C-alpha positions as CSV (number, residue, x, y, z in Angstrom):
1,M,117.1,99.6,109.9
2,N,114.4,99.2,107.3
3,R,113.0,102.3,105.6
4,L,109.5,102.6,104.2
5,L,107.8,104.1,101.2
6,V,104.2,104.5,102.2
7,I,102.3,105.1,99.0
8,D,98.7,106.3,98.7
9,R,96.6,104.6,96.0
10,D,93.7,106.8,94.7
11,G,95.1,110.0,93.1
12,T,98.7,108.8,93.4
13,I,98.9,105.4,91.7
14,L,95.4,105.3,90.1
15,V,93.5,108.3,88.8
16,E,90.7,109.3,91.3
17,P,87.5,109.5,89.3
18,P,85.4,112.7,89.8
19,V,82.0,112.8,91.4
20,D,82.0,109.6,93.5
21,Y,85.8,109.2,93.9
22,Q,85.4,105.4,94.0
23,I,87.4,103.1,91.7
24,D,84.8,100.4,91.7
25,S,85.1,98.9,88.2
26,I,87.7,98.1,85.6
27,P,86.5,100.9,83.2
28,K,87.2,103.4,85.9
29,T,90.7,102.1,86.5
30,D,93.4,104.3,85.0
31,F,97.0,104.8,86.1
32,V,98.3,108.3,87.0
33,P,100.7,109.2,84.2
34,G,104.2,108.1,85.0
35,A,103.2,106.0,88.0
36,I,104.1,102.6,86.6
37,S,107.6,103.7,85.4
38,G,108.2,105.8,88.5
39,M,107.3,102.9,90.8
40,K,109.4,100.5,88.8
41,A,112.4,102.9,89.3
42,I,112.0,103.2,93.0
43,S,111.2,99.5,93.6
44,N,114.9,98.6,93.8
45,L,116.1,101.3,96.1
46,G,116.0,99.2,99.3
47,Y,112.8,100.6,100.7
48,Q,109.9,98.4,101.9
49,L,106.8,99.4,99.8
50,V,103.6,99.9,101.8
51,M,100.3,100.9,100.1
52,A,98.0,102.8,102.5
53,S,94.6,103.9,101.4
54,N,91.3,105.2,102.8
55,Q,88.5,103.4,101.1
56,D,85.3,105.0,102.5
57,G,82.7,102.3,103.4
58,L,84.5,99.4,101.9
59,G,82.6,96.2,102.5
60,T,79.3,98.0,103.0
61,A,76.4,98.2,100.6
62,S,77.7,101.5,99.3
63,F,81.0,100.0,98.3
64,P,80.9,96.2,98.1
65,M,84.1,94.3,98.3
66,E,83.3,92.6,95.0
67,D,83.4,96.0,93.3
68,F,86.7,96.9,94.9
69,L,88.7,93.8,94.2
70,P,88.8,93.7,90.4
71,P,90.4,97.1,90.0
72,Q,92.7,96.4,93.0
73,E,93.8,93.1,91.6
74,M,94.3,94.5,88.1
75,M,96.5,97.3,89.5
76,L,98.6,94.8,91.5
77,K,99.0,92.5,88.5
78,V,100.1,95.4,86.2
79,L,102.7,96.6,88.7
80,A,103.9,93.1,89.4
81,S,104.5,92.7,85.6
82,E,107.0,95.6,86.0
83,G,108.7,94.1,89.0
84,V,106.8,96.2,91.6
85,Q,105.5,94.3,94.6
86,F,104.1,95.8,97.8
87,D,105.5,94.4,101.0
88,D,102.3,95.4,102.8
89,I,98.8,96.7,101.9
90,L,96.9,98.7,104.5
91,I,93.3,99.7,103.8
92,D,91.0,101.6,106.2
93,P,87.3,101.1,105.3
94,T,85.9,103.7,107.8
95,M,83.9,106.8,106.8
96,P,85.3,110.3,107.5
97,E,82.7,111.1,110.1
98,E,83.8,108.1,112.2
99,N,87.2,109.8,113.0
100,A,88.7,106.4,113.4
101,P,92.4,106.3,114.5
102,T,93.1,103.9,111.7
103,R,92.0,106.5,109.1
104,K,94.8,108.5,107.5
105,P,96.3,110.8,108.6
106,G,95.9,108.8,111.8
107,I,98.6,106.2,112.4
108,G,96.4,103.4,113.8
109,M,97.1,101.2,110.8
110,F,100.9,101.5,111.2
111,G,101.4,99.9,114.6
112,K,103.9,97.3,113.4
113,Y,106.1,100.0,112.0
114,L,106.3,102.0,115.3
115,T,108.3,99.4,117.2
116,G,111.7,101.0,116.6
117,D,112.7,98.5,114.0
118,Y,112.1,100.9,111.2
119,N,114.0,104.1,110.3
120,L,111.0,106.3,109.9
121,A,113.1,109.5,109.8
122,E,114.5,108.3,106.5
123,S,111.1,107.0,105.2
124,Y,108.6,108.8,103.0
125,V,104.9,109.0,102.4
126,I,103.9,109.6,98.8
127,G,100.5,111.0,98.2
128,D,98.4,113.6,96.5
129,R,96.6,115.2,99.4
130,L,97.6,117.3,102.5
131,T,96.4,114.4,104.6
132,D,99.3,112.3,103.2
133,V,101.7,115.0,104.3
134,M,100.0,115.0,107.7
135,L,100.4,111.3,107.9
136,A,104.1,111.6,107.2
137,K,104.4,114.2,110.0
138,N,102.5,112.0,112.4
139,L,104.8,109.0,111.6
140,G,108.0,111.1,111.9
141,A,108.7,110.6,108.2
142,R,108.9,113.0,105.3
143,A,106.4,113.5,102.5
144,I,106.4,113.7,98.7
145,L,103.3,115.5,97.5
146,L,102.0,114.8,94.0
147,Q,100.7,118.3,93.4
148,S,101.9,121.5,91.7
149,P,104.3,123.3,94.0
150,E,102.6,126.7,93.2
151,N,99.2,125.3,94.2
152,A,100.3,123.6,97.3
153,A,102.8,126.0,98.9
154,D,100.3,128.2,100.7
155,A,98.3,125.3,102.1
156,L,101.4,123.5,103.3
157,A,102.5,126.7,105.1
158,E,99.1,127.2,106.7
159,Q,99.1,123.7,108.1
160,G,102.7,123.9,109.3
161,L,103.7,121.1,106.9
162,T,106.4,122.9,104.8
163,E,109.3,121.2,106.5
164,T,107.7,117.8,106.4
165,C,107.2,118.0,102.6
166,A,110.5,117.1,101.0
167,L,109.3,117.4,97.4
168,C,106.2,118.8,95.7
169,T,105.8,117.9,92.1
170,T,103.3,116.6,89.5
171,S,105.9,114.3,88.0
172,W,106.5,110.7,89.0
173,N,109.8,110.9,87.1
174,E,110.9,113.6,89.5
175,I,109.8,111.5,92.5
176,A,111.9,108.6,91.3
177,E,114.9,110.7,90.6
178,Y,114.6,112.5,94.0
179,L,114.6,109.2,95.8
180,R,117.5,107.9,93.8
181,R,119.5,110.9,94.8
182,T,118.7,110.8,98.4
183,R,119.3,107.1,98.9
184,R,123.1,107.1,98.7
185,V,123.8,107.5,102.4
186,A,125.1,104.8,104.7
187,S,126.6,104.4,108.2
188,T,128.8,101.9,109.8
189,E,130.0,101.3,113.4
190,R,133.0,99.1,113.9
191,N,134.1,98.3,117.5
192,T,137.0,96.0,118.3
193,R,139.5,95.8,121.2
194,E,141.7,98.1,119.3
195,T,139.4,100.7,117.8
196,K,136.0,102.2,118.1
197,I,134.9,103.7,114.8
198,A,131.7,105.4,113.4
199,V,131.5,106.3,109.7
200,T,128.8,108.0,107.8
201,V,129.0,108.6,104.0
202,D,126.8,110.7,101.8
203,L,127.9,110.1,98.2
204,D,126.0,113.3,97.0
205,G,127.6,115.6,99.6
206,H,124.5,116.9,101.4
207,L,125.9,116.3,105.0
208,P,128.6,118.2,106.8
209,T,132.1,116.6,106.8
210,S,133.8,115.9,110.1
211,I,136.9,113.7,110.6
212,D,138.8,112.9,113.8
213,T,141.0,109.7,113.9
214,G,143.6,111.0,116.3
215,L,146.1,111.3,113.5
216,K,146.1,114.9,112.2
217,F,147.9,114.3,108.9
218,F,145.7,111.2,108.2
219,D,142.6,113.4,108.9
220,H,144.0,115.9,106.4
221,M,144.3,113.2,103.8
222,L,140.8,111.8,104.4
223,D,139.4,115.3,104.1
224,Q,140.9,115.4,100.6
225,I,138.6,112.4,99.7
226,A,135.6,114.3,100.9
227,H,136.5,117.7,99.3
228,H,137.8,116.5,96.0
229,G,135.4,113.6,95.7
230,S,132.4,115.9,96.4
231,I,131.1,113.5,99.0
232,S,130.4,113.9,102.7
233,L,132.5,112.0,105.3
234,Q,131.8,111.8,109.0
235,I,134.6,109.7,110.6
236,Q,135.2,109.3,114.3
237,C,137.8,106.9,115.5
238,Q,139.2,106.2,119.0
239,G,142.2,103.9,118.4
240,D,145.0,102.4,120.4
241,L,147.5,105.0,119.2
242,E,149.6,104.3,122.3
243,V,150.5,101.0,120.6
244,D,151.0,102.4,117.1
245,E,149.0,103.8,114.1
246,H,148.4,100.4,112.4
247,H,145.0,99.5,113.9
248,T,143.6,103.0,113.5
249,M,144.4,103.3,109.8
250,E,143.5,99.7,108.9
251,D,140.2,99.8,110.7
252,V,139.2,103.2,109.3
253,A,139.9,101.9,105.8
254,I,137.7,98.8,106.4
255,A,134.9,100.8,107.9
256,L,135.1,103.5,105.2
257,G,135.2,100.9,102.4
258,N,132.2,99.0,103.8
259,T,130.2,102.2,104.1
260,L,131.1,103.4,100.6
261,R,130.1,100.0,99.2
262,E,126.8,100.1,101.1
263,A,126.0,103.7,100.0
264,L,126.5,102.7,96.4
265,G,123.5,100.4,96.6
266,D,122.9,98.5,93.3
267,K,125.2,100.9,91.4
268,R,122.6,101.7,88.7
269,G,123.5,104.7,86.6
270,I,127.0,105.3,88.0
271,E,130.0,105.9,85.7
272,R,132.1,103.2,87.4
273,Y,135.6,104.2,86.3
274,G,138.4,106.6,87.4
275,F,140.8,109.5,87.1
276,A,144.4,110.9,87.4
277,L,146.0,114.3,88.3
278,P,149.3,116.1,89.0
279,M,150.3,117.9,92.2
280,D,153.2,120.3,91.9
281,E,156.3,118.3,91.1
282,C,154.4,115.0,91.7
283,K,152.1,113.0,89.4
284,A,149.6,110.5,90.7
285,L,147.7,108.0,88.7
286,V,144.7,106.2,90.2
287,L,142.8,103.6,88.2
288,L,139.5,102.6,89.8
289,D,136.7,100.2,88.8
290,L,133.7,99.8,91.1
291,G,132.9,96.5,89.3
292,G,132.7,94.3,92.5
293,R,136.0,92.4,91.9
294,I,139.1,93.0,94.1
295,D,142.5,93.7,92.6
296,F,145.1,96.1,94.1
297,D,148.4,97.4,92.8
298,W,150.6,100.0,94.5
299,D,153.6,101.7,93.0
300,V,154.6,104.6,95.3
301,T,158.0,105.0,97.0
302,F,158.6,107.2,100.0
303,T,161.9,108.5,101.3
304,R,160.6,109.5,104.8
305,E,159.4,107.3,107.6
306,Y,156.7,109.8,108.6
307,V,154.7,112.7,107.1
308,G,153.4,114.6,110.0
309,D,152.2,112.1,112.6
310,T,151.4,109.4,110.1
311,P,153.8,106.6,109.0
312,T,154.3,106.4,105.3
313,E,154.4,102.6,105.3
314,M,150.7,102.6,106.4
315,F,149.4,104.3,103.3
316,R,149.8,101.2,101.1
317,H,148.0,99.2,103.8
318,F,145.3,101.8,104.1
319,F,144.5,101.7,100.4
320,Y,144.7,97.9,100.2
321,S,142.3,97.5,103.1
322,L,140.0,100.2,101.5
323,C,140.1,98.3,98.2
324,A,139.2,95.0,99.8
325,A,136.3,96.5,101.8
326,M,135.0,98.4,98.7
327,Q,135.3,95.3,96.5
328,C,136.9,97.3,93.7
329,N,139.9,97.3,91.4
330,L,142.3,100.0,92.6
331,H,145.7,100.6,90.9
332,I,147.8,103.5,92.3
333,S,151.1,104.8,91.1
334,A,152.8,108.1,91.9
335,R,156.2,109.8,91.6
336,G,157.6,112.9,93.2
337,D,160.3,114.4,95.5
338,N,158.2,115.9,98.3
339,N,156.6,113.1,100.4
340,H,153.8,115.4,101.6
341,H,152.9,116.3,98.0
342,L,153.4,112.7,96.9
343,I,150.8,111.2,99.3
344,E,148.5,114.2,99.0
345,G,148.5,113.7,95.3
346,V,147.5,110.1,95.7
347,F,144.6,111.0,98.0
348,K,143.4,113.7,95.7
349,A,143.7,111.5,92.6
350,F,141.8,108.8,94.5
351,A,139.1,111.3,95.4
352,R,138.7,112.5,91.8
353,S,138.7,109.0,90.6
354,L,136.0,108.2,93.1
355,R,134.0,111.3,92.1
356,A,134.1,110.3,88.5
357,A,133.1,106.7,89.2
358,L,130.3,107.7,91.5
359,H,128.7,110.2,89.2
360,R,125.2,109.3,88.1
361,Q,123.5,110.5,85.0
362,P,119.9,111.8,85.7
363,F,117.2,109.3,84.9
364,N,119.7,106.6,84.0
365,Y,118.9,103.4,85.8
366,D,121.2,101.1,83.8
367,L,124.0,99.0,85.3
368,P,127.3,99.9,83.7
369,S,128.1,96.3,82.9
370,S,127.5,94.1,79.8
371,K,126.9,91.3,82.3
372,G,123.8,93.0,83.7
373,V,125.1,92.8,87.3
374,L,127.8,94.4,89.4
């Protein structure tokens, strides 16, 4: 479902002038420091951008439309030059004493977003006033408050808004980085005649991990990806294990790969490449490239048909299916005498490779590609 970034205008994007608090001329139009670069950074995170603003008496003699439009149009033009375009602009012209339901923090302007087609729980309101945090609470969203945490903490607590406010900062750079960090979550449901699967991935590891595929050793291996990859995995699978293990392991790989790829988003700032490690008498080498092209190589030889309740022949197919769904280069080789250690070394090496490739440098929005696209 679509997620929203509802962004206040005056005091958040544009500096709110003292005394009359109206931006009614070009000379009174200044951007909040960092707003342009911050909004550029968040414009490609997959949110719909909605500007929502109270403009007291807009269209009346006290604030004619012809005074409002030049600053508004200049602001939009400057942001557009940096690639920032609003999907919607909501402006309430009423006065405070009217107590209109359309006036923030009321949600009267937001009717189209209350239909259930939008994931408001993962949406944010960004503003500089407590009314913006109240709006977020009323929408069932979270808020980012552009104020000093020291100055705002008591007021947030008094109004019962502490839990609604996800971040309190005076820095647009911190806002952009926070939204980049919290974006890397995705979920997939895959239902066939053979399996019913639900997968959620948090690439930054903020969610609890829970895995149940019906194959205990396979669960143990998937848990290595979460633990050693420093990510969160929630995987539930009901498969036709009465037939055999093939459909369960293949379809988990497909669902997991698709979810990892979705959670990666546009891949800006990631390291992209992989890792290797030893495990006891075994050595495992995993070469990983999240570059968007598919190539798979497997060089692992088992001497047992099963490890635990999981057939060893299925591990190659699991990683092949995962590679295809993730759209990556994945080369795996391993040597060892103990088959348990052998495949566990492979899973751990894959996890560490994934961890290295997913790592993102703070405030780095570059794509790790000379082509400029991944």
